[in-house]
PDB file with SEQRES, HELIX, SHEET and CRYST1 records, atoms N, CA, C and O in Angstrom:
SEQRES   1 A   73  MET LEU ARG GLN ARG ALA MET THR GLN GLN ASP ILE ASP          
SEQRES   2 A   73  ARG GLU LEU MET GLN LEU ASN THR MET LEU PHE THR ALA          
SEQRES   3 A   73  GLU ARG LEU ASP ASN TYR VAL ASN ALA HIS GLU VAL LEU          
SEQRES   4 A   73  ASP LEU ASN ARG TYR LYS VAL ILE ASN ASN SER VAL GLU          
SEQRES   5 A   73  ILE LYS LYS MET ILE ARG GLN LYS LYS LEU SER LYS PRO          
SEQRES   6 A   73  PHE ILE PHE PHE SER ASN LYS ASN                              
HELIX    1 AA1 GLN A    9  ALA A   26  1                                  18    
HELIX    2 AA2 LEU A   29  ASN A   34  1                                   6    
HELIX    3 AA3 SER A   50  ARG A   58  1                                   9    
SHEET    1 AA1 3 LYS A  45  ILE A  47  0                                        
SHEET    2 AA1 3 HIS A  36  ASP A  40 -1                                        
SHEET    3 AA1 3 ILE A  67  ASN A  71 -1                                        
CRYST1    1.000    1.000    1.000  90.00  90.00  90.00 P 1           1          
ATOM      1  N   MET A   1       1.303 -14.589  47.194  1.00  0.00           N  
ATOM      2  CA  MET A   1       1.777 -15.939  47.359  1.00  0.00           C  
ATOM      3  C   MET A   1       0.697 -16.727  48.140  1.00  0.00           C  
ATOM      4  O   MET A   1       0.244 -16.320  49.209  1.00  0.00           O  
ATOM      5  N   LEU A   2       0.342 -17.791  47.588  1.00  0.00           N  
ATOM      6  CA  LEU A   2      -0.715 -18.550  48.153  1.00  0.00           C  
ATOM      7  C   LEU A   2      -0.205 -19.590  49.135  1.00  0.00           C  
ATOM      8  O   LEU A   2       0.835 -20.197  48.881  1.00  0.00           O  
ATOM      9  N   ARG A   3      -0.857 -19.808  50.188  1.00  0.00           N  
ATOM     10  CA  ARG A   3      -0.463 -20.813  51.180  1.00  0.00           C  
ATOM     11  C   ARG A   3      -1.435 -22.019  51.188  1.00  0.00           C  
ATOM     12  O   ARG A   3      -1.958 -22.414  52.230  1.00  0.00           O  
ATOM     13  N   GLN A   4      -1.651 -22.579  49.991  1.00  0.00           N  
ATOM     14  CA  GLN A   4      -2.546 -23.699  49.903  1.00  0.00           C  
ATOM     15  C   GLN A   4      -1.910 -25.030  50.321  1.00  0.00           C  
ATOM     16  O   GLN A   4      -2.590 -25.978  50.713  1.00  0.00           O  
ATOM     17  N   ARG A   5      -0.601 -25.055  50.222  1.00  0.00           N  
ATOM     18  CA  ARG A   5       0.109 -26.237  50.634  1.00  0.00           C  
ATOM     19  C   ARG A   5       1.412 -25.844  51.238  1.00  0.00           C  
ATOM     20  O   ARG A   5       1.814 -24.682  51.176  1.00  0.00           O  
ATOM     21  N   ALA A   6       2.084 -26.811  51.829  1.00  0.00           N  
ATOM     22  CA  ALA A   6       3.402 -26.516  52.420  1.00  0.00           C  
ATOM     23  C   ALA A   6       4.375 -26.192  51.217  1.00  0.00           C  
ATOM     24  O   ALA A   6       4.559 -26.997  50.304  1.00  0.00           O  
ATOM     25  N   MET A   7       4.970 -24.981  51.282  1.00  0.00           N  
ATOM     26  CA  MET A   7       5.841 -24.555  50.208  1.00  0.00           C  
ATOM     27  C   MET A   7       7.273 -24.735  50.579  1.00  0.00           C  
ATOM     28  O   MET A   7       7.670 -24.411  51.698  1.00  0.00           O  
ATOM     29  N   THR A   8       8.060 -25.239  49.675  1.00  0.00           N  
ATOM     30  CA  THR A   8       9.446 -25.395  49.927  1.00  0.00           C  
ATOM     31  C   THR A   8      10.105 -24.018  49.619  1.00  0.00           C  
ATOM     32  O   THR A   8       9.493 -23.123  49.037  1.00  0.00           O  
ATOM     33  N   GLN A   9      11.342 -23.910  50.030  1.00  0.00           N  
ATOM     34  CA  GLN A   9      12.081 -22.644  49.846  1.00  0.00           C  
ATOM     35  C   GLN A   9      12.228 -22.336  48.376  1.00  0.00           C  
ATOM     36  O   GLN A   9      12.216 -21.171  47.979  1.00  0.00           O  
ATOM     37  N   GLN A  10      12.368 -23.382  47.551  1.00  0.00           N  
ATOM     38  CA  GLN A  10      12.504 -23.204  46.121  1.00  0.00           C  
ATOM     39  C   GLN A  10      11.221 -22.646  45.489  1.00  0.00           C  
ATOM     40  O   GLN A  10      11.259 -21.802  44.594  1.00  0.00           O  
ATOM     41  N   ASP A  11      10.083 -23.150  45.990  1.00  0.00           N  
ATOM     42  CA  ASP A  11       8.749 -22.581  45.541  1.00  0.00           C  
ATOM     43  C   ASP A  11       8.621 -21.125  45.914  1.00  0.00           C  
ATOM     44  O   ASP A  11       8.165 -20.317  45.105  1.00  0.00           O  
ATOM     45  N   ILE A  12       9.006 -20.780  47.096  1.00  0.00           N  
ATOM     46  CA  ILE A  12       8.886 -19.352  47.575  1.00  0.00           C  
ATOM     47  C   ILE A  12       9.804 -18.539  46.748  1.00  0.00           C  
ATOM     48  O   ILE A  12       9.394 -17.463  46.314  1.00  0.00           O  
ATOM     49  N   ASP A  13      11.043 -18.957  46.477  1.00  0.00           N  
ATOM     50  CA  ASP A  13      11.988 -18.198  45.651  1.00  0.00           C  
ATOM     51  C   ASP A  13      11.441 -17.958  44.225  1.00  0.00           C  
ATOM     52  O   ASP A  13      11.588 -16.875  43.659  1.00  0.00           O  
ATOM     53  N   ARG A  14      10.803 -19.015  43.665  1.00  0.00           N  
ATOM     54  CA  ARG A  14      10.265 -18.885  42.313  1.00  0.00           C  
ATOM     55  C   ARG A  14       9.134 -17.883  42.271  1.00  0.00           C  
ATOM     56  O   ARG A  14       9.069 -17.071  41.348  1.00  0.00           O  
ATOM     57  N   GLU A  15       8.232 -17.918  43.256  1.00  0.00           N  
ATOM     58  CA  GLU A  15       7.150 -16.981  43.290  1.00  0.00           C  
ATOM     59  C   GLU A  15       7.645 -15.539  43.497  1.00  0.00           C  
ATOM     60  O   GLU A  15       7.136 -14.605  42.877  1.00  0.00           O  
ATOM     61  N   LEU A  16       8.649 -15.374  44.380  1.00  0.00           N  
ATOM     62  CA  LEU A  16       9.191 -14.051  44.573  1.00  0.00           C  
ATOM     63  C   LEU A  16       9.867 -13.519  43.330  1.00  0.00           C  
ATOM     64  O   LEU A  16       9.787 -12.318  43.073  1.00  0.00           O  
ATOM     65  N   MET A  17      10.530 -14.353  42.545  1.00  0.00           N  
ATOM     66  CA  MET A  17      11.106 -13.895  41.236  1.00  0.00           C  
ATOM     67  C   MET A  17      10.068 -13.502  40.248  1.00  0.00           C  
ATOM     68  O   MET A  17      10.262 -12.543  39.501  1.00  0.00           O  
ATOM     69  N   GLN A  18       8.973 -14.203  40.212  1.00  0.00           N  
ATOM     70  CA  GLN A  18       7.849 -13.899  39.359  1.00  0.00           C  
ATOM     71  C   GLN A  18       7.237 -12.549  39.763  1.00  0.00           C  
ATOM     72  O   GLN A  18       6.973 -11.686  38.927  1.00  0.00           O  
ATOM     73  N   LEU A  19       7.023 -12.404  41.075  1.00  0.00           N  
ATOM     74  CA  LEU A  19       6.471 -11.159  41.562  1.00  0.00           C  
ATOM     75  C   LEU A  19       7.374  -9.954  41.249  1.00  0.00           C  
ATOM     76  O   LEU A  19       6.897  -8.881  40.876  1.00  0.00           O  
ATOM     77  N   ASN A  20       8.665 -10.157  41.409  1.00  0.00           N  
ATOM     78  CA  ASN A  20       9.700  -9.109  41.119  1.00  0.00           C  
ATOM     79  C   ASN A  20       9.630  -8.731  39.655  1.00  0.00           C  
ATOM     80  O   ASN A  20       9.706  -7.551  39.312  1.00  0.00           O  
ATOM     81  N   THR A  21       9.485  -9.736  38.775  1.00  0.00           N  
ATOM     82  CA  THR A  21       9.407  -9.467  37.324  1.00  0.00           C  
ATOM     83  C   THR A  21       8.175  -8.662  36.996  1.00  0.00           C  
ATOM     84  O   THR A  21       8.236  -7.723  36.202  1.00  0.00           O  
ATOM     85  N   MET A  22       7.031  -9.025  37.611  1.00  0.00           N  
ATOM     86  CA  MET A  22       5.791  -8.326  37.333  1.00  0.00           C  
ATOM     87  C   MET A  22       5.886  -6.877  37.850  1.00  0.00           C  
ATOM     88  O   MET A  22       5.490  -5.959  37.132  1.00  0.00           O  
ATOM     89  N   LEU A  23       6.393  -6.645  39.059  1.00  0.00           N  
ATOM     90  CA  LEU A  23       6.502  -5.299  39.544  1.00  0.00           C  
ATOM     91  C   LEU A  23       7.482  -4.445  38.775  1.00  0.00           C  
ATOM     92  O   LEU A  23       7.254  -3.248  38.596  1.00  0.00           O  
ATOM     93  N   PHE A  24       8.588  -5.049  38.308  1.00  0.00           N  
ATOM     94  CA  PHE A  24       9.596  -4.311  37.560  1.00  0.00           C  
ATOM     95  C   PHE A  24       8.937  -3.798  36.292  1.00  0.00           C  
ATOM     96  O   PHE A  24       9.198  -2.664  35.891  1.00  0.00           O  
ATOM     97  N   THR A  25       8.092  -4.593  35.647  1.00  0.00           N  
ATOM     98  CA  THR A  25       7.438  -4.209  34.424  1.00  0.00           C  
ATOM     99  C   THR A  25       6.404  -3.076  34.664  1.00  0.00           C  
ATOM    100  O   THR A  25       6.332  -2.097  33.922  1.00  0.00           O  
ATOM    101  N   ALA A  26       5.616  -3.268  35.734  1.00  0.00           N  
ATOM    102  CA  ALA A  26       4.571  -2.346  36.090  1.00  0.00           C  
ATOM    103  C   ALA A  26       5.065  -0.996  36.553  1.00  0.00           C  
ATOM    104  O   ALA A  26       4.417   0.023  36.318  1.00  0.00           O  
ATOM    105  N   GLU A  27       6.232  -0.983  37.223  1.00  0.00           N  
ATOM    106  CA  GLU A  27       6.745   0.272  37.796  1.00  0.00           C  
ATOM    107  C   GLU A  27       7.656   1.013  36.912  1.00  0.00           C  
ATOM    108  O   GLU A  27       8.274   1.971  37.378  1.00  0.00           O  
ATOM    109  N   ARG A  28       7.807   0.655  35.644  1.00  0.00           N  
ATOM    110  CA  ARG A  28       8.656   1.379  34.733  1.00  0.00           C  
ATOM    111  C   ARG A  28       8.141   2.784  34.561  1.00  0.00           C  
ATOM    112  O   ARG A  28       6.941   3.028  34.688  1.00  0.00           O  
ATOM    113  N   LEU A  29       9.049   3.732  34.268  1.00  0.00           N  
ATOM    114  CA  LEU A  29       8.642   5.158  34.159  1.00  0.00           C  
ATOM    115  C   LEU A  29       7.643   5.361  32.986  1.00  0.00           C  
ATOM    116  O   LEU A  29       6.715   6.160  33.112  1.00  0.00           O  
ATOM    117  N   ASP A  30       7.821   4.659  31.867  1.00  0.00           N  
ATOM    118  CA  ASP A  30       6.892   4.831  30.753  1.00  0.00           C  
ATOM    119  C   ASP A  30       5.452   4.405  31.145  1.00  0.00           C  
ATOM    120  O   ASP A  30       4.481   5.062  30.768  1.00  0.00           O  
ATOM    121  N   ASN A  31       5.335   3.299  31.904  1.00  0.00           N  
ATOM    122  CA  ASN A  31       4.038   2.858  32.334  1.00  0.00           C  
ATOM    123  C   ASN A  31       3.418   3.813  33.345  1.00  0.00           C  
ATOM    124  O   ASN A  31       2.207   4.029  33.342  1.00  0.00           O  
ATOM    125  N   TYR A  32       4.255   4.385  34.212  1.00  0.00           N  
ATOM    126  CA  TYR A  32       3.781   5.384  35.195  1.00  0.00           C  
ATOM    127  C   TYR A  32       3.263   6.607  34.543  1.00  0.00           C  
ATOM    128  O   TYR A  32       2.223   7.143  34.926  1.00  0.00           O  
ATOM    129  N   VAL A  33       4.012   7.078  33.512  1.00  0.00           N  
ATOM    130  CA  VAL A  33       3.601   8.284  32.803  1.00  0.00           C  
ATOM    131  C   VAL A  33       2.325   8.051  31.977  1.00  0.00           C  
ATOM    132  O   VAL A  33       1.505   8.955  31.815  1.00  0.00           O  
ATOM    133  N   ASN A  34       2.177   6.848  31.472  1.00  0.00           N  
ATOM    134  CA  ASN A  34       0.918   6.604  30.716  1.00  0.00           C  
ATOM    135  C   ASN A  34      -0.312   6.523  31.594  1.00  0.00           C  
ATOM    136  O   ASN A  34      -1.428   6.758  31.131  1.00  0.00           O  
ATOM    137  N   ALA A  35      -0.107   6.182  32.894  1.00  0.00           N  
ATOM    138  CA  ALA A  35      -1.245   6.047  33.806  1.00  0.00           C  
ATOM    139  C   ALA A  35      -1.502   7.266  34.624  1.00  0.00           C  
ATOM    140  O   ALA A  35      -2.422   7.250  35.441  1.00  0.00           O  
ATOM    141  N   HIS A  36      -0.729   8.360  34.459  1.00  0.00           N  
ATOM    142  CA  HIS A  36      -0.931   9.530  35.256  1.00  0.00           C  
ATOM    143  C   HIS A  36      -1.005  10.802  34.419  1.00  0.00           C  
ATOM    144  O   HIS A  36      -0.584  10.798  33.263  1.00  0.00           O  
ATOM    145  N   GLU A  37      -1.509  11.843  34.954  1.00  0.00           N  
ATOM    146  CA  GLU A  37      -1.548  13.160  34.328  1.00  0.00           C  
ATOM    147  C   GLU A  37      -1.186  14.135  35.441  1.00  0.00           C  
ATOM    148  O   GLU A  37      -1.254  13.796  36.622  1.00  0.00           O  
ATOM    149  N   VAL A  38      -0.803  15.343  35.055  1.00  0.00           N  
ATOM    150  CA  VAL A  38      -0.427  16.343  36.008  1.00  0.00           C  
ATOM    151  C   VAL A  38      -1.495  17.439  36.007  1.00  0.00           C  
ATOM    152  O   VAL A  38      -1.909  17.944  34.963  1.00  0.00           O  
ATOM    153  N   LEU A  39      -1.913  17.775  37.206  1.00  0.00           N  
ATOM    154  CA  LEU A  39      -2.908  18.853  37.399  1.00  0.00           C  
ATOM    155  C   LEU A  39      -2.145  20.115  37.895  1.00  0.00           C  
ATOM    156  O   LEU A  39      -1.674  20.157  39.031  1.00  0.00           O  
ATOM    157  N   ASP A  40      -2.044  21.078  37.064  1.00  0.00           N  
ATOM    158  CA  ASP A  40      -1.364  22.344  37.422  1.00  0.00           C  
ATOM    159  C   ASP A  40      -2.431  23.349  37.724  1.00  0.00           C  
ATOM    160  O   ASP A  40      -3.051  23.918  36.826  1.00  0.00           O  
ATOM    161  N   LEU A  41      -2.649  23.573  39.060  1.00  0.00           N  
ATOM    162  CA  LEU A  41      -3.699  24.460  39.479  1.00  0.00           C  
ATOM    163  C   LEU A  41      -3.290  25.984  39.432  1.00  0.00           C  
ATOM    164  O   LEU A  41      -4.115  26.885  39.582  1.00  0.00           O  
ATOM    165  N   ASN A  42      -1.997  26.185  39.220  1.00  0.00           N  
ATOM    166  CA  ASN A  42      -1.527  27.558  39.075  1.00  0.00           C  
ATOM    167  C   ASN A  42      -1.928  28.153  37.697  1.00  0.00           C  
ATOM    168  O   ASN A  42      -2.263  29.333  37.588  1.00  0.00           O  
ATOM    169  N   ARG A  43      -1.881  27.289  36.647  1.00  0.00           N  
ATOM    170  CA  ARG A  43      -2.255  27.733  35.291  1.00  0.00           C  
ATOM    171  C   ARG A  43      -3.593  27.122  34.891  1.00  0.00           C  
ATOM    172  O   ARG A  43      -4.069  27.379  33.785  1.00  0.00           O  
ATOM    173  N   TYR A  44      -4.216  26.318  35.757  1.00  0.00           N  
ATOM    174  CA  TYR A  44      -5.526  25.677  35.423  1.00  0.00           C  
ATOM    175  C   TYR A  44      -5.389  24.828  34.220  1.00  0.00           C  
ATOM    176  O   TYR A  44      -6.209  24.912  33.306  1.00  0.00           O  
ATOM    177  N   LYS A  45      -4.325  23.964  34.180  1.00  0.00           N  
ATOM    178  CA  LYS A  45      -4.090  23.074  33.065  1.00  0.00           C  
ATOM    179  C   LYS A  45      -3.972  21.647  33.504  1.00  0.00           C  
ATOM    180  O   LYS A  45      -3.562  21.371  34.632  1.00  0.00           O  
ATOM    181  N   VAL A  46      -4.320  20.744  32.641  1.00  0.00           N  
ATOM    182  CA  VAL A  46      -4.080  19.301  32.769  1.00  0.00           C  
ATOM    183  C   VAL A  46      -3.036  18.942  31.765  1.00  0.00           C  
ATOM    184  O   VAL A  46      -3.230  19.163  30.569  1.00  0.00           O  
ATOM    185  N   ILE A  47      -1.909  18.383  32.217  1.00  0.00           N  
ATOM    186  CA  ILE A  47      -0.799  18.026  31.336  1.00  0.00           C  
ATOM    187  C   ILE A  47      -0.840  16.525  31.104  1.00  0.00           C  
ATOM    188  O   ILE A  47      -0.752  15.728  32.038  1.00  0.00           O  
ATOM    189  N   ASN A  48      -0.977  16.159  29.830  1.00  0.00           N  
ATOM    190  CA  ASN A  48      -0.959  14.766  29.433  1.00  0.00           C  
ATOM    191  C   ASN A  48       0.259  14.362  28.616  1.00  0.00           C  
ATOM    192  O   ASN A  48       0.448  13.182  28.321  1.00  0.00           O  
ATOM    193  N   ASN A  49       1.091  15.346  28.247  1.00  0.00           N  
ATOM    194  CA  ASN A  49       2.250  15.128  27.424  1.00  0.00           C  
ATOM    195  C   ASN A  49       3.235  14.318  28.191  1.00  0.00           C  
ATOM    196  O   ASN A  49       3.662  14.733  29.268  1.00  0.00           O  
ATOM    197  N   SER A  50       3.619  13.169  27.680  1.00  0.00           N  
ATOM    198  CA  SER A  50       4.520  12.264  28.375  1.00  0.00           C  
ATOM    199  C   SER A  50       5.933  12.859  28.605  1.00  0.00           C  
ATOM    200  O   SER A  50       6.551  12.604  29.639  1.00  0.00           O  
ATOM    201  N   VAL A  51       6.421  13.629  27.665  1.00  0.00           N  
ATOM    202  CA  VAL A  51       7.747  14.255  27.851  1.00  0.00           C  
ATOM    203  C   VAL A  51       7.737  15.272  28.967  1.00  0.00           C  
ATOM    204  O   VAL A  51       8.655  15.322  29.786  1.00  0.00           O  
ATOM    205  N   GLU A  52       6.708  16.074  28.997  1.00  0.00           N  
ATOM    206  CA  GLU A  52       6.582  17.068  30.114  1.00  0.00           C  
ATOM    207  C   GLU A  52       6.438  16.425  31.493  1.00  0.00           C  
ATOM    208  O   GLU A  52       6.987  16.911  32.482  1.00  0.00           O  
ATOM    209  N   ILE A  53       5.678  15.307  31.539  1.00  0.00           N  
ATOM    210  CA  ILE A  53       5.464  14.622  32.818  1.00  0.00           C  
ATOM    211  C   ILE A  53       6.788  13.962  33.302  1.00  0.00           C  
ATOM    212  O   ILE A  53       7.105  13.954  34.491  1.00  0.00           O  
ATOM    213  N   LYS A  54       7.527  13.419  32.335  1.00  0.00           N  
ATOM    214  CA  LYS A  54       8.886  12.843  32.716  1.00  0.00           C  
ATOM    215  C   LYS A  54       9.783  13.935  33.259  1.00  0.00           C  
ATOM    216  O   LYS A  54      10.497  13.705  34.235  1.00  0.00           O  
ATOM    217  N   LYS A  55       9.772  15.131  32.655  1.00  0.00           N  
ATOM    218  CA  LYS A  55      10.613  16.202  33.140  1.00  0.00           C  
ATOM    219  C   LYS A  55      10.245  16.590  34.577  1.00  0.00           C  
ATOM    220  O   LYS A  55      11.116  16.851  35.407  1.00  0.00           O  
ATOM    221  N   MET A  56       8.972  16.620  34.840  1.00  0.00           N  
ATOM    222  CA  MET A  56       8.449  16.966  36.161  1.00  0.00           C  
ATOM    223  C   MET A  56       8.848  15.964  37.198  1.00  0.00           C  
ATOM    224  O   MET A  56       9.242  16.323  38.307  1.00  0.00           O  
ATOM    225  N   ILE A  57       8.742  14.650  36.825  1.00  0.00           N  
ATOM    226  CA  ILE A  57       9.133  13.546  37.731  1.00  0.00           C  
ATOM    227  C   ILE A  57      10.595  13.643  38.078  1.00  0.00           C  
ATOM    228  O   ILE A  57      10.983  13.442  39.229  1.00  0.00           O  
ATOM    229  N   ARG A  58      11.415  13.954  37.082  1.00  0.00           N  
ATOM    230  CA  ARG A  58      12.869  13.960  37.291  1.00  0.00           C  
ATOM    231  C   ARG A  58      13.366  15.146  38.116  1.00  0.00           C  
ATOM    232  O   ARG A  58      14.489  15.107  38.619  1.00  0.00           O  
ATOM    233  N   GLN A  59      12.554  16.205  38.270  1.00  0.00           N  
ATOM    234  CA  GLN A  59      12.933  17.354  39.097  1.00  0.00           C  
ATOM    235  C   GLN A  59      12.990  16.943  40.565  1.00  0.00           C  
ATOM    236  O   GLN A  59      12.129  16.229  41.079  1.00  0.00           O  
ATOM    237  N   LYS A  60      14.048  17.431  41.212  1.00  0.00           N  
ATOM    238  CA  LYS A  60      14.119  17.144  42.655  1.00  0.00           C  
ATOM    239  C   LYS A  60      13.037  17.880  43.467  1.00  0.00           C  
ATOM    240  O   LYS A  60      12.523  17.375  44.466  1.00  0.00           O  
ATOM    241  N   LYS A  61      12.722  19.070  43.000  1.00  0.00           N  
ATOM    242  CA  LYS A  61      11.685  19.906  43.671  1.00  0.00           C  
ATOM    243  C   LYS A  61      10.876  20.625  42.610  1.00  0.00           C  
ATOM    244  O   LYS A  61      11.442  21.249  41.713  1.00  0.00           O  
ATOM    245  N   LEU A  62       9.563  20.545  42.703  1.00  0.00           N  
ATOM    246  CA  LEU A  62       8.701  21.215  41.754  1.00  0.00           C  
ATOM    247  C   LEU A  62       8.835  22.730  41.969  1.00  0.00           C  
ATOM    248  O   LEU A  62       9.009  23.204  43.092  1.00  0.00           O  
ATOM    249  N   SER A  63       8.747  23.477  40.847  1.00  0.00           N  
ATOM    250  CA  SER A  63       9.027  24.906  40.922  1.00  0.00           C  
ATOM    251  C   SER A  63       7.898  25.679  41.688  1.00  0.00           C  
ATOM    252  O   SER A  63       8.165  26.674  42.363  1.00  0.00           O  
ATOM    253  N   LYS A  64       6.694  25.210  41.566  1.00  0.00           N  
ATOM    254  CA  LYS A  64       5.589  25.894  42.206  1.00  0.00           C  
ATOM    255  C   LYS A  64       4.699  24.954  43.023  1.00  0.00           C  
ATOM    256  O   LYS A  64       4.692  23.743  42.799  1.00  0.00           O  
ATOM    257  N   PRO A  65       3.953  25.521  43.970  1.00  0.00           N  
ATOM    258  CA  PRO A  65       3.036  24.632  44.704  1.00  0.00           C  
ATOM    259  C   PRO A  65       1.797  24.355  43.874  1.00  0.00           C  
ATOM    260  O   PRO A  65       1.628  24.942  42.806  1.00  0.00           O  
ATOM    261  N   PHE A  66       0.953  23.498  44.333  1.00  0.00           N  
ATOM    262  CA  PHE A  66      -0.317  23.182  43.707  1.00  0.00           C  
ATOM    263  C   PHE A  66      -0.163  22.523  42.285  1.00  0.00           C  
ATOM    264  O   PHE A  66      -0.918  22.808  41.356  1.00  0.00           O  
ATOM    265  N   ILE A  67       0.832  21.654  42.189  1.00  0.00           N  
ATOM    266  CA  ILE A  67       1.013  20.847  41.009  1.00  0.00           C  
ATOM    267  C   ILE A  67       0.874  19.413  41.515  1.00  0.00           C  
ATOM    268  O   ILE A  67       1.623  19.022  42.409  1.00  0.00           O  
ATOM    269  N   PHE A  68      -0.044  18.620  40.987  1.00  0.00           N  
ATOM    270  CA  PHE A  68      -0.361  17.347  41.482  1.00  0.00           C  
ATOM    271  C   PHE A  68      -0.277  16.287  40.379  1.00  0.00           C  
ATOM    272  O   PHE A  68      -0.678  16.531  39.242  1.00  0.00           O  
ATOM    273  N   PHE A  69       0.246  15.118  40.727  1.00  0.00           N  
ATOM    274  CA  PHE A  69       0.170  13.981  39.867  1.00  0.00           C  
ATOM    275  C   PHE A  69      -1.140  13.200  40.208  1.00  0.00           C  
ATOM    276  O   PHE A  69      -1.421  12.879  41.362  1.00  0.00           O  
ATOM    277  N   SER A  70      -1.890  12.929  39.169  1.00  0.00           N  
ATOM    278  CA  SER A  70      -3.194  12.294  39.362  1.00  0.00           C  
ATOM    279  C   SER A  70      -3.251  11.024  38.512  1.00  0.00           C  
ATOM    280  O   SER A  70      -2.851  11.017  37.348  1.00  0.00           O  
ATOM    281  N   ASN A  71      -3.751   9.964  39.116  1.00  0.00           N  
ATOM    282  CA  ASN A  71      -3.965   8.705  38.330  1.00  0.00           C  
ATOM    283  C   ASN A  71      -5.171   8.854  37.469  1.00  0.00           C  
ATOM    284  O   ASN A  71      -6.198   9.356  37.927  1.00  0.00           O  
ATOM    285  N   LYS A  72      -5.085   8.433  36.231  1.00  0.00           N  
ATOM    286  CA  LYS A  72      -6.151   8.564  35.298  1.00  0.00           C  
ATOM    287  C   LYS A  72      -7.312   7.632  35.592  1.00  0.00           C  
ATOM    288  O   LYS A  72      -8.406   7.846  35.069  1.00  0.00           O  
ATOM    289  N   ASN A  73      -7.124   6.641  36.382  1.00  0.00           N  
ATOM    290  CA  ASN A  73      -8.197   5.698  36.745  1.00  0.00           C  
ATOM    291  C   ASN A  73      -9.207   6.414  37.579  1.00  0.00           C  
ATOM    292  O   ASN A  73     -10.198   5.815  37.997  1.00  0.00           O  
TER     293      ASN A  73                                                      
END                                                                             
């Protein structure tokens, strides 16, 4: 939100709604899965399969240690 001029409450609300829309789109599970991969150091594998990554995200607790989510960037 830019403070270049005095903003009314309506301007602030509009900017917050736009920001909320942008973040809702960016933080969807499909977008998260596309931007990440899983490093499984127990089996020395890199998992890129989106279905497997979604299963791992939905688990309350990972089954083994040394499994990391890594951003592809």
